[in-house]
LUMZATOR-772104 format. One line per field, with one value per atom (N, C-alpha, C): residue number from 1; chain; residue in three letters; atom name; z, y, x. Coordinates in pm, whole numbers, always signed. Example, Ala and Ser with C-alpha at 12.3 -4.5 7.8 and 13.67 -1.06 7.14 Angstrom:
2
num <- c(1, 1, 1, 2, 2, 2)
cadena <- c(A, A, A, A, A, A)
residuo <- c(ala, ala, ala, ser, ser, ser)
atomo <- c(N, CA, C, N, CA, C)
up <- c(+780, +780, +780, +708, +714, +787)
north <- c(-569, -450, -330, -225, -106, +3)
east <- c(+1319, +1230, +1320, +1285, +1367, +1290)
! end
This chain:
120
num <- c(1, 1, 1, 2, 2, 2, 3, 3, 3, 4, 4, 4, 5, 5, 5, 6, 6, 6, 7, 7, 7, 8, 8, 8, 9, 9, 9, 10, 10, 10, 11, 11, 11, 12, 12, 12, 13, 13, 13, 14, 14, 14, 15, 15, 15, 16, 16, 16, 17, 17, 17, 18, 18, 18, 19, 19, 19, 20, 20, 20, 21, 21, 21, 22, 22, 22, 23, 23, 23, 24, 24, 24, 25, 25, 25, 26, 26, 26, 27, 27, 27, 28, 28, 28, 29, 29, 29, 30, 30, 30, 31, 31, 31, 32, 32, 32, 33, 33, 33, 34, 34, 34, 35, 35, 35, 36, 36, 36, 37, 37, 37, 38, 38, 38, 39, 39, 39, 40, 40, 40, 41, 41, 41, 42, 42, 42, 43, 43, 43, 44, 44, 44, 45, 45, 45, 46, 46, 46, 47, 47, 47, 48, 48, 48, 49, 49, 49, 50, 50, 50, 51, 51, 51, 52, 52, 52, 53, 53, 53, 54, 54, 54, 55, 55, 55, 56, 56, 56, 57, 57, 57, 58, 58, 58, 59, 59, 59, 60, 60, 60, 61, 61, 61, 62, 62, 62, 63, 63, 63, 64, 64, 64, 65, 65, 65, 66, 66, 66, 67, 67, 67, 68, 68, 68, 69, 69, 69, 70, 70, 70, 71, 71, 71, 72, 72, 72, 73, 73, 73, 74, 74, 74, 75, 75, 75, 76, 76, 76, 77, 77, 77, 78, 78, 78, 79, 79, 79, 80, 80, 80, 81, 81, 81, 82, 82, 82, 83, 83, 83, 84, 84, 84, 85, 85, 85, 86, 86, 86, 87, 87, 87, 88, 88, 88, 89, 89, 89, 90, 90, 90, 91, 91, 91, 92, 92, 92, 93, 93, 93, 94, 94, 94, 95, 95, 95, 96, 96, 96, 97, 97, 97, 98, 98, 98, 99, 99, 99, 100, 100, 100, 101, 101, 101, 102, 102, 102, 103, 103, 103, 104, 104, 104, 105, 105, 105, 106, 106, 106, 107, 107, 107, 108, 108, 108, 109, 109, 109, 110, 110, 110, 111, 111, 111, 112, 112, 112, 113, 113, 113, 114, 114, 114, 115, 115, 115, 116, 116, 116, 117, 117, 117, 118, 118, 118, 119, 119, 119, 120, 120, 120)
cadena <- c(A, A, A, A, A, A, A, A, A, A, A, A, A, A, A, A, A, A, A, A, A, A, A, A, A, A, A, A, A, A, A, A, A, A, A, A, A, A, A, A, A, A, A, A, A, A, A, A, A, A, A, A, A, A, A, A, A, A, A, A, A, A, A, A, A, A, A, A, A, A, A, A, A, A, A, A, A, A, A, A, A, A, A, A, A, A, A, A, A, A, A, A, A, A, A, A, A, A, A, A, A, A, A, A, A, A, A, A, A, A, A, A, A, A, A, A, A, A, A, A, A, A, A, A, A, A, A, A, A, A, A, A, A, A, A, A, A, A, A, A, A, A, A, A, A, A, A, A, A, A, A, A, A, A, A, A, A, A, A, A, A, A, A, A, A, A, A, A, A, A, A, A, A, A, A, A, A, A, A, A, A, A, A, A, A, A, A, A, A, A, A, A, A, A, A, A, A, A, A, A, A, A, A, A, A, A, A, A, A, A, A, A, A, A, A, A, A, A, A, A, A, A, A, A, A, A, A, A, A, A, A, A, A, A, A, A, A, A, A, A, A, A, A, A, A, A, A, A, A, A, A, A, A, A, A, A, A, A, A, A, A, A, A, A, A, A, A, A, A, A, A, A, A, A, A, A, A, A, A, A, A, A, A, A, A, A, A, A, A, A, A, A, A, A, A, A, A, A, A, A, A, A, A, A, A, A, A, A, A, A, A, A, A, A, A, A, A, A, A, A, A, A, A, A, A, A, A, A, A, A, A, A, A, A, A, A, A, A, A, A, A, A, A, A, A, A, A, A, A, A, A, A, A, A, A, A, A, A, A, A)
residuo <- c(met, met, met, ala, ala, ala, glu, glu, glu, ser, ser, ser, glu, glu, glu, leu, leu, leu, ser, ser, ser, val, val, val, ser, ser, ser, gly, gly, gly, ile, ile, ile, gly, gly, gly, ile, ile, ile, ser, ser, ser, lys, lys, lys, ser, ser, ser, val, val, val, val, val, val, ser, ser, ser, thr, thr, thr, ile, ile, ile, val, val, val, ser, ser, ser, leu, leu, leu, ala, ala, ala, ala, ala, ala, lys, lys, lys, arg, arg, arg, val, val, val, pro, pro, pro, gly, gly, gly, val, val, val, ala, ala, ala, ser, ser, ser, val, val, val, gly, gly, gly, gly, gly, gly, asn, asn, asn, asp, asp, asp, ile, ile, ile, ala, ala, ala, ser, ser, ser, ser, ser, ser, leu, leu, leu, ile, ile, ile, ser, ser, ser, val, val, val, phe, phe, phe, thr, thr, thr, ser, ser, ser, arg, arg, arg, thr, thr, thr, val, val, val, ser, ser, ser, pro, pro, pro, asp, asp, asp, ala, ala, ala, ala, ala, ala, val, val, val, glu, glu, glu, ser, ser, ser, phe, phe, phe, val, val, val, glu, glu, glu, glu, glu, glu, asp, asp, asp, ala, ala, ala, leu, leu, leu, his, his, his, val, val, val, val, val, val, val, val, val, his, his, his, leu, leu, leu, ala, ala, ala, val, val, val, phe, phe, phe, tyr, tyr, tyr, gly, gly, gly, tyr, tyr, tyr, pro, pro, pro, phe, phe, phe, thr, thr, thr, lys, lys, lys, leu, leu, leu, ala, ala, ala, ala, ala, ala, asp, asp, asp, val, val, val, arg, arg, arg, glu, glu, glu, ala, ala, ala, val, val, val, ala, ala, ala, gln, gln, gln, ala, ala, ala, val, val, val, thr, thr, thr, glu, glu, glu, gln, gln, gln, ile, ile, ile, gly, gly, gly, val, val, val, asp, asp, asp, ala, ala, ala, ala, ala, ala, ala, ala, ala, val, val, val, asp, asp, asp, val, val, val, cys, cys, cys, ile, ile, ile, asp, asp, asp, ser, ser, ser, leu, leu, leu, val, val, val, phe, phe, phe, pro, pro, pro, lys, lys, lys, glu, glu, glu)
atomo <- c(N, CA, C, N, CA, C, N, CA, C, N, CA, C, N, CA, C, N, CA, C, N, CA, C, N, CA, C, N, CA, C, N, CA, C, N, CA, C, N, CA, C, N, CA, C, N, CA, C, N, CA, C, N, CA, C, N, CA, C, N, CA, C, N, CA, C, N, CA, C, N, CA, C, N, CA, C, N, CA, C, N, CA, C, N, CA, C, N, CA, C, N, CA, C, N, CA, C, N, CA, C, N, CA, C, N, CA, C, N, CA, C, N, CA, C, N, CA, C, N, CA, C, N, CA, C, N, CA, C, N, CA, C, N, CA, C, N, CA, C, N, CA, C, N, CA, C, N, CA, C, N, CA, C, N, CA, C, N, CA, C, N, CA, C, N, CA, C, N, CA, C, N, CA, C, N, CA, C, N, CA, C, N, CA, C, N, CA, C, N, CA, C, N, CA, C, N, CA, C, N, CA, C, N, CA, C, N, CA, C, N, CA, C, N, CA, C, N, CA, C, N, CA, C, N, CA, C, N, CA, C, N, CA, C, N, CA, C, N, CA, C, N, CA, C, N, CA, C, N, CA, C, N, CA, C, N, CA, C, N, CA, C, N, CA, C, N, CA, C, N, CA, C, N, CA, C, N, CA, C, N, CA, C, N, CA, C, N, CA, C, N, CA, C, N, CA, C, N, CA, C, N, CA, C, N, CA, C, N, CA, C, N, CA, C, N, CA, C, N, CA, C, N, CA, C, N, CA, C, N, CA, C, N, CA, C, N, CA, C, N, CA, C, N, CA, C, N, CA, C, N, CA, C, N, CA, C, N, CA, C, N, CA, C, N, CA, C, N, CA, C, N, CA, C, N, CA, C, N, CA, C, N, CA, C, N, CA, C, N, CA, C, N, CA, C, N, CA, C, N, CA, C, N, CA, C, N, CA, C, N, CA, C, N, CA, C, N, CA, C)
up <- c(+449, +398, +267, +175, +29, +8, -149, -205, -269, -238, -311, -235, -91, +40, +127, +142, +240, +412, +434, +619, +678, +745, +780, +860, +987, +1072, +1119, +1131, +1228, +1052, +963, +847, +753, +643, +554, +408, +358, +239, +105, +12, -123, -216, -264, -332, -439, -515, -608, -581, -436, -394, -365, -348, -282, -454, -556, -678, -719, -735, -742, -687, -546, -493, -559, -523, -626, -737, -824, -990, -1008, -954, -910, -882, -790, -706, -806, -880, -933, -1086, -1169, -1245, -1271, -1132, -1092, -1122, -1075, -1084, -1203, -1238, -1393, -1443, -1545, -1616, -1614, -1532, -1525, -1692, -1768, -1898, -1866, -1818, -1745, -1676, -1572, -1493, -1563, -1535, -1597, -1762, -1789, -1891, -1998, -2122, -2258, -2352, -2295, -2417, -2539, -2613, -2729, -2697, -2630, -2606, -2482, -2448, -2340, -2465, -2535, -2640, -2741, -2766, -2875, -2805, -2677, -2567, -2538, -2529, -2536, -2676, -2815, -2912, -2963, -2924, -3020, -2845, -2775, -2662, -2525, -2614, -2582, -2420, -2349, -2212, -2221, -2056, -2039, -1946, -1987, -1851, -1725, -1654, -1500, -1453, -1343, -1240, -1135, -1099, -1069, -1126, -1261, -1345, -1307, -1310, -1316, -1134, -1050, -894, -824, -766, -696, -525, -426, -300, -207, -142, -21, +131, +232, +389, +417, +495, +588, +693, +791, +958, +999, +945, +913, +885, +779, +721, +555, +504, +338, +248, +130, +58, -89, -143, -303, -365, -520, -607, -770, -773, -862, -1050, -1189, -1261, -1392, -1431, -1517, -1659, -1740, -1832, -1842, -1832, -1858, -1969, -1928, -2072, -2068, -2185, -2187, -2137, -2063, -2075, -1887, -1809, -1633, -1581, -1499, -1440, -1379, -1415, -1336, -1182, -1135, -966, -902, -971, -954, -946, -1050, -1057, -1008, -1000, -872, -767, -698, -545, -540, -686, -671, -693, -718, -695, -561, -542, -386, -287, -287, -208, -227, -374, -410, -349, -389, -296, -182, -108, +7, +77, +1, +83, +72, -53, -81, +2, +19, +96, +236, +321, +441, +454, +376, +373, +325, +231, +197, +268, +322, +393, +557, +605, +745, +798, +667, +780, +619, +692, +605, +569, +414, +321, +352, +436, +446, +348, +236, +81, -44, -104, -221, -376, -431, -493, -632, -714, -870, -991, -1031, -1167, -1290, -1350, -1507, -1610, -1648, -1756, -1884, -1928, -2047, -2063, -2186, -2206, -2314, -2307, -2404, -2487, -2578, -2678, -2706, -2669, -2744, -2897, -2970, -3094, -3176, -3249, -3282, -3400)
north <- c(-679, -656, -677, -640, -638, -758, -829, -918, -878, -743, -665, -609, -633, -578, -690, -680, -771, -716, -813, -711, -814, -755, -800, -693, -737, -683, -559, -579, -504, -375, -388, -279, -332, -251, -281, -229, -307, -272, -362, -228, -258, -358, -484, -562, -502, -432, -312, -246, -176, -94, -212, -325, -443, -458, -476, -522, -403, -265, -173, -178, -144, -177, -269, -421, -522, -512, -478, -460, -313, -234, -138, -191, -289, -308, -446, -498, -617, -570, -459, -438, -319, -294, -267, -314, -490, -548, -603, -577, -587, -744, -750, -871, -886, -795, -797, -748, -871, -692, -652, -746, -680, -768, -728, -793, -820, -941, -995, -1022, -1103, -1211, -1136, -1138, -1083, -1171, -1216, -1304, -1227, -1273, -1203, -1140, -1188, -1161, -1006, -1021, -873, -763, -802, -710, -691, -737, -689, -636, -595, -558, -441, -412, -276, -212, -244, -194, -160, -212, -183, -141, -135, -45, +106, +59, +183, +178, +31, +36, -102, -65, -190, -278, -399, -544, -478, -483, -477, -517, -429, -495, -629, -590, -690, -790, -811, -970, -1008, -934, -988, -1033, -957, -1010, -1067, -1138, -1214, -1204, -1142, -1144, -1186, -1263, -1295, -1317, -1307, -1318, -1448, -1544, -1663, -1663, -1681, -1652, -1566, -1393, -1295, -1267, -1300, -1313, -1300, -1192, -1170, -1235, -1290, -1366, -1303, -1321, -1235, -1335, -1323, -1421, -1275, -1346, -1231, -1319, -1253, -1335, -1221, -1294, -1242, -1236, -1149, -1173, -1151, -1190, -1228, -1221, -1121, -1069, -1241, -1304, -1386, -1366, -1468, -1440, -1427, -1415, -1403, -1528, -1546, -1727, -1673, -1810, -1745, -1783, -1830, -1875, -1729, -1667, -1574, -1439, -1444, -1333, -1358, -1472, -1507, -1443, -1440, -1450, -1302, -1223, -1032, -1002, -1071, -1028, -1039, -1142, -1200, -1039, -995, -935, -792, -790, -652, -634, -759, -730, -716, -820, -802, -698, -653, -477, -388, -371, -294, -303, -409, -465, -412, -411, -359, -239, -170, -28, +27, -13, +70, +36, -115, -140, -120, -198, -149, -367, -426, -538, -670, -777, -827, -918, -960, -1066, -1220, -1259, -1447, -1522, -1460, -1534, -1472, -1482, -1414, -1554, -1578, -1656, -1599, -1646, -1608, -1695, -1619, -1705, -1640, -1741, -1682, -1733, -1645, -1711, -1669, -1604, -1606, -1538, -1510, -1530, -1426, -1293, -1254, -1206, -1243, -1240, -1120, -1062, -951, -933, -821, -818, -803, -859, -876, -791)
east <- c(-1091, -1002, -1049, -1030, -984, -923, -919, -868, -728, -732, -625, -509, -536, -503, -467, -320, -217, -244, -242, -236, -118, -20, +130, +180, +233, +268, +182, +39, +21, -55, -29, -29, -105, -180, -277, -176, -156, -81, -104, -171, -198, -85, -129, -56, -1, -74, -17, +108, +82, +207, +333, +250, +412, +443, +378, +439, +514, +493, +574, +715, +736, +837, +940, +886, +888, +979, +895, +947, +1069, +1053, +1167, +1257, +1263, +1405, +1434, +1377, +1405, +1487, +1452, +1457, +1568, +1644, +1786, +1914, +1877, +1951, +2023, +2157, +2194, +2190, +2120, +2106, +1992, +1878, +1711, +1660, +1604, +1564, +1446, +1334, +1217, +1178, +1071, +975, +857, +851, +681, +719, +831, +868, +877, +889, +959, +859, +728, +644, +594, +534, +504, +332, +251, +126, +181, +282, +341, +348, +411, +446, +348, +245, +159, +55, +47, -72, +35, +125, +174, +218, +205, +225, +45, -36, -197, -242, -212, -305, -200, -91, +6, +17, -14, +2, +83, +184, +272, +206, +272, +203, +186, +83, +87, +218, +246, +341, +272, +140, +73, +46, +106, +68, +201, +301, +472, +496, +445, +456, +355, +359, +289, +288, +219, +269, +132, +189, +76, +147, +56, +117, +76, +139, +94, +184, +111, +170, +196, +140, +185, +343, +382, +540, +514, +547, +504, +572, +550, +584, +617, +703, +660, +738, +664, +694, +714, +853, +884, +918, +827, +878, +931, +1046, +1138, +1162, +1216, +1315, +1455, +1552, +1651, +1752, +1845, +1954, +2050, +2059, +2174, +2282, +2413, +2463, +2566, +2401, +2418, +2381, +2474, +2451, +2265, +2174, +2099, +2102, +2166, +2190, +2274, +2312, +2396, +2314, +2228, +2105, +1991, +1945, +1857, +1854, +1973, +2029, +2046, +2086, +2090, +1947, +1861, +1740, +1682, +1675, +1611, +1707, +1851, +1875, +1815, +1787, +1744, +1646, +1554, +1389, +1376, +1434, +1430, +1478, +1611, +1588, +1524, +1459, +1315, +1212, +1238, +1079, +1088, +1232, +1244, +1223, +1302, +1355, +1234, +1136, +992, +896, +811, +715, +756, +875, +980, +852, +873, +867, +973, +1002, +1113, +1022, +1088, +1053, +1087, +968, +963, +1093, +999, +1064, +1039, +1170, +1156, +1158, +1093, +1092, +1128, +1246, +1264, +1233, +1124, +1090, +1149, +1227, +1306, +1236, +1089, +1010, +1055, +1132, +1239, +1382, +1400, +1534, +1550, +1649, +1651, +1781, +1822, +1906, +1996, +2068, +2135, +2143, +2112, +2094, +2233, +2300, +2396, +2400)
! end
């Protein structure tokens, strides 16, 4: 099995596919500015190379004891309570993983890497 592939519940799935599913679910949660943070390096890469930061860099996934674990890195908007936002992201990601992949996410860890302030 390739290092870019996970084997869970008898199926092999690309980490890239898991990253895409997780990113799409997290982006839909109110308060999430972006998946993968909002750091200067990411912005410069986007400007100078016309490509965005890969969802693979923003989402980590691994299997432990035949259970899928996901870590998602976020930039969030100022004004949203972190604990509620993280709970909403966990719920959205877990539901998307169950619906799309057909396995339960044993754990969804949310890392808030940066804060985005609204322009006034």
